[in-house]
C-alpha positions in Angstrom: 156.0 184.1 19.2 156.5 181.5 16.3 152.9 179.8 17.4 151.6 183.3 17.4 152.9 183.9 14.3 151.6 179.9 12.7 148.3 181.1 14.6 147.4 184.2 12.4 148.4 182.2 9.1 146.0 179.8 9.8 143.3 182.3 9.9 144.4 184.6 7.1 144.1 181.3 5.2 140.8 180.6 6.2 139.8 184.2 5.9 139.3 183.3 2.0 136.4 181.2 2.7 134.0 184.3 4.0 134.1 185.8 0.0 133.5 182.0 -1.2 130.9 181.6 1.1 128.9 184.8 0.2 129.4 184.2 -3.4 127.9 180.3 -2.7 124.7 182.0 -0.9 124.5 184.5 -3.7 124.6 182.1 -6.4 123.4 179.3 -5.0 122.2 177.3 -8.0 125.7 177.8 -10.0 127.4 177.0 -7.2 125.7 173.8 -6.4 125.7 172.8 -10.2 129.6 173.2 -9.7 129.7 171.1 -6.7 127.9 168.2 -8.5 130.2 168.5 -11.4 133.3 168.4 -8.8 131.9 165.4 -6.9 131.1 163.5 -10.3 134.4 164.2 -11.6 135.6 162.9 -8.5 133.8 159.7 -9.0 135.2 159.3 -12.3 138.7 159.8 -10.9 138.2 157.0 -8.3 136.8 155.2 -11.6 140.5 155.6 -13.2 142.2 155.8 -10.0 143.4 151.4 -10.3 144.4 152.2 -14.0 146.2 155.3 -13.3 148.2 153.6 -10.4 149.7 151.1 -12.8 150.7 153.2 -15.6 152.5 155.8 -13.3 154.7 153.1 -12.6 155.9 153.1 -16.3 155.1 156.6 -17.7 155.3 160.0 -16.6 152.2 161.1 -14.4 150.9 163.5 -17.1 150.5 160.6 -19.5 149.7 158.1 -16.8 146.3 160.8 -16.4 145.7 161.0 -20.2 146.1 157.5 -20.9 143.9 156.0 -17.8 140.9 158.7 -18.9 141.2 157.5 -22.5 141.1 154.2 -21.4 137.8 155.0 -19.3 135.8 156.9 -21.5 136.3 154.1 -24.7 135.3 151.8 -22.5 132.5 153.7 -21.1 131.5 154.8 -24.5 131.4 151.7 -25.5 129.3 149.9 -22.8 126.9 152.7 -23.3 126.4 152.3 -27.1 125.9 148.6 -26.6 123.8 148.8 -23.6 121.2 152.0 -24.3 119.6 151.0 -27.6 118.4 147.1 -26.2 117.6 148.8 -22.8 115.6 151.4 -24.8 113.5 148.6 -27.0 113.0 146.7 -23.5 111.3 149.8 -21.7 109.1 150.0 -25.1 108.4 146.5 -24.7 107.5 146.9 -21.1 105.2 150.1 -21.5 103.1 148.5 -24.5 102.6 145.4 -22.1 101.4 147.6 -19.4 97.9 147.7 -20.2 97.6 144.5 -20.6 99.0 143.6 -17.1 96.5 146.2 -16.0 93.8 144.1 -17.0 94.9 140.9 -15.5 95.5 142.9 -12.2 91.9 143.9 -12.6 90.8 140.3 -13.2 92.1 139.2 -10.2 91.2 141.7 -7.9 87.6 141.1 -9.4 88.2 137.5 -8.6 89.1 138.2 -5.1 86.3 140.6 -4.3 83.6 137.5 -5.8 85.2 135.6 -3.2 85.3 137.9 -0.5 81.1 138.6 -0.7 80.9 135.0 -1.1 82.4 134.9 2.9 80.0 137.6 3.3 82.8 140.6 3.1 81.1 143.3 1.8 84.3 145.7 -0.8 83.4 149.5 -1.4 82.7 149.6 -5.2 83.5 153.3 -5.4 86.8 152.1 -3.5 87.8 149.8 -5.5 87.2 151.7 -8.9 89.5 154.6 -7.0 92.0 152.4 -6.3 92.0 151.2 -9.9 92.1 154.7 -11.5 95.1 155.4 -9.3 96.8 152.4 -10.2 96.2 152.8 -14.2 97.4 156.3 -13.8 100.3 155.5 -12.0 101.4 152.6 -14.6 100.8 154.9 -17.6 102.9 157.5 -15.7 105.6 155.1 -15.2 106.0 153.4 -18.2 105.9 156.8 -20.2 108.4 158.4 -17.7 110.8 155.4 -17.9 111.0 155.3 -21.8 111.6 159.0 -22.0 114.5 158.6 -19.1 116.2 155.8 -21.0 115.6 157.5 -24.4 117.1 161.1 -22.7 120.3 159.3 -21.5 122.5 160.0 -24.2 121.5 163.6 -24.4 121.9 164.0 -20.7 125.4 162.6 -20.9 126.4 166.1 -23.1 125.6 167.5 -19.8 128.3 166.3 -17.7 130.9 166.5 -20.2 132.9 168.3 -18.4 133.3 165.8 -15.5 136.4 163.7 -17.4 138.1 167.2 -17.7 138.0 167.6 -13.9 138.6 163.7 -13.2 141.5 164.4 -15.5 143.2 167.0 -13.8 142.4 165.6 -10.3 144.0 162.6 -11.3 147.4 164.7 -12.9 147.7 166.6 -9.6 146.2 164.9 -6.8 149.1 165.2 -4.8 149.4 168.7 -5.5 146.0 169.4 -4.4 146.5 167.1 -1.4 149.2 169.5 -0.1 147.8 172.8 -0.7 144.6 171.4 1.2 146.8 170.1 4.1 148.4 173.4 4.3 145.2 175.2 5.2 145.4 173.3 8.3 147.6 173.6 11.3 150.7 172.2 11.5 150.0 170.2 15.0 146.5 168.8 13.2 148.1 167.5 10.0 149.4 164.3 11.1 146.0 163.5 12.9 144.1 164.5 9.2 146.2 162.1 7.0 145.8 159.4 9.3 142.0 160.1 9.6 141.7 161.0 5.7 143.3 157.9 4.7 141.1 155.6 7.1 138.2 156.9 6.0 139.3 156.7 2.6 140.2 152.7 2.8 136.9 152.2 4.1 134.8 154.1 2.1 136.3 153.2 -1.1 136.7 149.5 -0.3 132.8 149.3 0.5 132.0 151.4 -2.7 134.1 149.1 -4.8 133.1 145.9 -3.3 129.4 146.8 -3.9 129.5 147.9 -7.3 131.5 144.6 -7.8 128.7 143.0 -6.1 126.2 145.2 -8.1 127.6 144.0 -11.2 127.6 140.4 -10.5 124.3 140.6 -9.4 122.6 142.1 -12.2 124.2 140.0 -14.8 123.4 136.8 -13.4 119.8 137.8 -13.0 119.5 139.3 -16.2 121.1 135.7 -17.7 119.1 133.9 -15.8 115.6 135.8 -16.3 116.8 135.4 -20.4 117.0 131.7 -19.8 113.4 131.6 -18.3 112.4 133.6 -21.4 111.3 136.6 -19.8 111.2 139.7 -22.6 112.9 142.5 -20.6 115.6 140.7 -19.1 118.5 143.1 -19.9 116.3 145.6 -18.3 115.3 143.8 -15.4 118.8 142.5 -15.0 120.1 146.2 -14.6 117.2 147.1 -12.2 118.4 144.6 -9.9 122.1 145.5 -10.1 121.0 149.2 -9.2 118.6 148.1 -6.7 121.3 146.1 -5.2 122.8 149.3 -3.9 120.5 149.8 -1.5 121.1 147.4 1.3 118.2 144.3 2.3 115.6 147.2 0.8 116.8 147.0 -2.9 116.8 143.3 -3.9 113.3 142.4 -2.1 112.0 145.6 -4.4 113.7 144.1 -7.3 112.1 140.8 -6.7 108.8 142.3 -6.4 109.7 143.9 -10.0 110.9 141.0 -11.8 107.2 139.4 -10.7 105.6 142.0 -11.6 107.0 142.1 -15.2 107.3 138.1 -15.7 103.5 137.5 -14.6 102.3 138.1 -18.3 103.8 135.0 -19.2 102.2 132.8 -16.7 102.4 131.7 -13.5 105.2 129.0 -14.5 107.3 132.0 -15.8 106.6 134.3 -12.9 107.8 131.6 -10.7 111.0 130.8 -12.5 112.2 134.2 -12.4 111.4 134.4 -8.8 113.6 131.3 -8.2 116.5 132.9 -10.1 116.3 136.1 -7.9 116.5 134.0 -4.8 119.2 131.5 -6.4 121.1 134.8 -7.0 120.7 136.4 -3.5 121.8 133.2 -1.9 124.8 133.5 -4.0 125.4 136.7 -3.4 124.8 136.6 0.5 127.1 133.4 0.5 129.8 133.8 -1.9 130.3 137.3 -3.8 129.8 139.3 -0.6 132.4 137.4 1.7 134.5 137.2 -1.5 134.5 141.0 -2.5 133.7 142.8 0.6 136.1 143.5 3.4 135.4 142.4 6.9 136.1 145.9 8.4 133.6 147.5 6.0 130.5 145.4 7.6 127.6 147.0 9.7 125.3 145.4 11.8 121.7 144.9 9.6 119.8 147.3 12.2 122.7 150.2 11.9 122.5 149.5 7.8 118.3 149.7 7.9 118.5 152.7 10.1 121.3 154.3 7.9 119.2 153.6 4.7 115.7 155.2 6.4 118.0 158.7 7.3 119.9 158.8 4.3 116.1 158.3 2.3 114.7 161.0 4.5 117.5 163.5 4.2 118.6 163.3 0.4 116.2 160.8 -1.1 118.2 158.4 -3.7 121.6 159.9 -3.2 121.3 160.1 0.7 120.5 156.5 0.5 123.1 155.1 -1.7 125.8 157.4 0.5 124.2 156.8 4.0 126.6 153.7 4.6 129.5 155.5 3.2 129.1 158.1 5.4 128.5 156.3 8.6 132.0 154.2 7.4 133.9 157.6 7.6 132.6 158.8 10.6 133.3 154.9 12.2 136.7 155.4 10.7 137.6 158.9 12.2 136.2 158.1 15.3 138.5 154.8 15.4 141.5 156.9 14.7 140.9 159.3 17.5 140.5 156.6 19.8 144.0 155.4 18.7 145.6 158.4 18.6 144.3 159.1 22.3 145.2 155.4 23.8 148.4 156.0 22.2 149.0 159.4 24.3 147.9 157.3 27.6 150.6 154.7 26.5 153.3 157.7 26.3 152.3 158.8 29.7 152.9 155.8 31.6 
């Protein structure tokens, strides 16, 4: 009789999901915006959580959440105020330098075409002109888009101002929210669910934190090296290298191509020195940074990583690429806990 009452209570609790699901279908745009806001607030909460855990041992939970969010907001604000103006300036420099870069590419193509013709290989003139026109349009669109995006970062921040508010309440009431979510599950499933969530959080948060530290180090070292090489857009290229470092294997290669492209107007010497900086930083990342900052338990085989990146890109674009590895780590952690639970039950039976 007691088990039957628990079963009914469980389904009564889950029945609340029916009107929520219908509301989500009816107002999908509003619902998806709310989910994005909550997800961004959750990410901000994760960023403030180490400071929150430190402060919570000394002051009350409410004060700890307030001080943690205030410290994080002040640090992020100062970082953006210092970073955005030079980034916008360097993006404009790149945009103004793109026509000259395009002319240099055209000259090299003409030299290559002449070399091919001297060796008896004919080149279709219409195809060449079509490719050059498409390349010119792509470079112009890229420069304009890059400048516009960097210039509109400050305006776009206003649309996400609610994220710190969500993060504050998630920090302050995270244990209460966790208990409420746990109460929605049947009593017999709660222990297993807690173990799975803890293992998933340990692996995914450990991976994300380590990957962010590696990206920060790669971006900083690359930007410093490019500054020493005399590359005008060193800050922007360093930032791009740090962001592309989040995409395993493929990202650093794309970043190296960008560095070579924008260091090229300074001559072959500057371009080779810049590529040398990229190679040196990548060797440092592979030999020292990743082994020190990334846990061995979060490592995946390179083939698995590449397949995950491809699948994530096909499913969700850039966001899918960035979240593919944490998703696989969460699935692996859940399967590990389930397998350990089965082994424990078999051991108890014997």
